[in-house]
C-alpha positions, 0 to 999 in steps of 0.5 A: 410899778405896773403899767396902766395898759400894755400896748400892742408894740410892747407885747410884740417887742417882748415876743420877738425878744423871746423868740430870738432867745429860743431860736439857736438854729435860725438865730445863727443863720442869715436872716433876710428881711425886705422892708419893701413888703412893709408898704402893702403887707406880704402874702404867701408866695412873695419872693426874695432874690439872694445873690451868691458870692462871685467866683473867678478863675485864674490864667497863666502867661501874659495874654489875658483870656477874654472869653469862657472862664473870663466871664463874670458869672453872678449866680443867685437863688430865689427865696420863697416866703411860703410858710405862715404860722401863728399862735392864738392867745386869749387873756382878760382886759385886766391882765393888760394892766400887768407889768410886762415881765409878769405878762411875759411869763404868763402869756408871751413866753409859752406862746413863743416857745411853741412858735420858735419850736415850729419854725426851727423844726421847719428850718431844720429840714434843710439838713437833708440838703447838706452833702458833707457828712461824717458817719460817727457810728454809735456815738460821737467823739470829739475827733468826729467833731473835728472831722466835721470842722475839717470839711467846713474849713475846706469849704472855705467857711469864714472863721467867725459865726460857726455853730454846732447844733447837737441832738440830745444824744450827741450832747450826752456823748460830748459834754462830759468829755468837753466840759473842761474845754467849754468857755464862756462865749463872751458874746457881748454883741449878741443875745444869749440863746437858749440851749447854749453850752459854750465855745470850743474848737471855733464853734458855739455849741448848742443842744437842740431837741428839734433836729430830725432823725434820718432813715436811710433807703434800702440802698444805703451802704451798697454800690448797685447804682451806676452812672448812666452816660454822664454829660462830659461838659457840665460847666453850667453854674446857673443853679449851684444847689439843684443838680441831677444825675442819671443812673441805671442798674440799681433797684433799691430805694433811695431817700431824701437826705441820703448821701453818696459818693461817685467812684473816682469823682473827687472834691476840688479846692474851691480856689485852686480847683486842684483835686483834694484826693477826697471823694466828693459827697452829694445829697439826694434831694428827693426819694427815688427807686430804680434807674432814672434821674436823681435830684442831687445837691450840689450840682456837678460842675466840671469846669469854669470858676464854679468847678467843684469836681476833678472830672466828669463821672464816668459811665458805669461809675458806682455810687456808694451811699453813706451808712447802712441800709434802712437805718434810722440815724440821729443827726447833728449839724455844724455850720457857718452862718452863710450856710443858709438863710431864713427870710421874714416878711411883713403881714398886712395890718388889718384895720378896725381891730382892738389892737394891732402891731407889726414889729421887726427885730433882728430881721424877724417880722411879727404881727400881733392882731387882737379883738375884744370879746365884749361878752366875756371881757377878754381879748382874743389875740393872734401873733403871726410870722410869714417866712421862708428858708433856703440853703445858700452854700451847702459846703459851709455845713456838715452833718454828723450821723450817729445811732 
């Protein structure tokens, strides 16, 4: 039976449901929502403070250390709510009498498909800040998926809430080989998400066409850049994801998202702090060319509870970049939910409009505002979201590069 009139809340609720369904990346990372913003409405530039898990060191013997590594260090990051997106819609007053399912198919579903795509494409920019990388060459094999899983496990990723977003080519490479392994996820507690293929190897697998490609810099695959007198006492854990490294000698371009290792700088176990014997990988956070300071992630930390390398990089230690020079790679991403977060805030509800609604569903806040066009008997509507995103624990993700 048709509704006498669709309400703003009904439309907004349906829009949020569809947005959630179509978002298989942002729907699988942490979603932050602060209801404090609901008092006055959020504006671009509002921030959320997010705390990292505390890490500790151990001691030996009967005497407990009371200084240095014994200090409890609470690290945190700031998530800036800086992106506002909207979808303009237009429909007649007659269409507001449709059943919600009919109205959804005609108006809400195509609108939310576009909005979800834009948000996911924005958020996928965080892949550039993932250092753990498996270089798969021309095609992805299941062995390389397991290699990526190994890196995430070694980062102490919890066993639950692990996802794999594959680009279309990776999907072609893997689906036929794995079709006998995929099982129904049995996700009774969460809604089905578009593009889901199944569950295997501890991951929910999705196909996502919004994953960006990466074109490496001209330095790719070479070792011309050298460390320039690295700081030998870096134990500062105030910022875990935004570090620097001074380099010299090299001249060729380095691109945002390029990944490199440093000679004789090895990863350590997150808890024992013992070397794993595997070179630590770092990602470049900004384009560079020539000697100077590289912006990198993670921060190089050589001691204390947040220690992440076995030793300080030696002067003139060579940087070796993953992949070939000036090559465009397809990228897929395997991650655990705690890898990153996206935060939404409430936009102000204007007064004196034909219809207005603001709703929150599963951490996503959306505003609908409509005004009536008396000349053409139609309703002009916009649906807005205000959001920001941030990498929290890059060690809980691994990207697969392939051509």
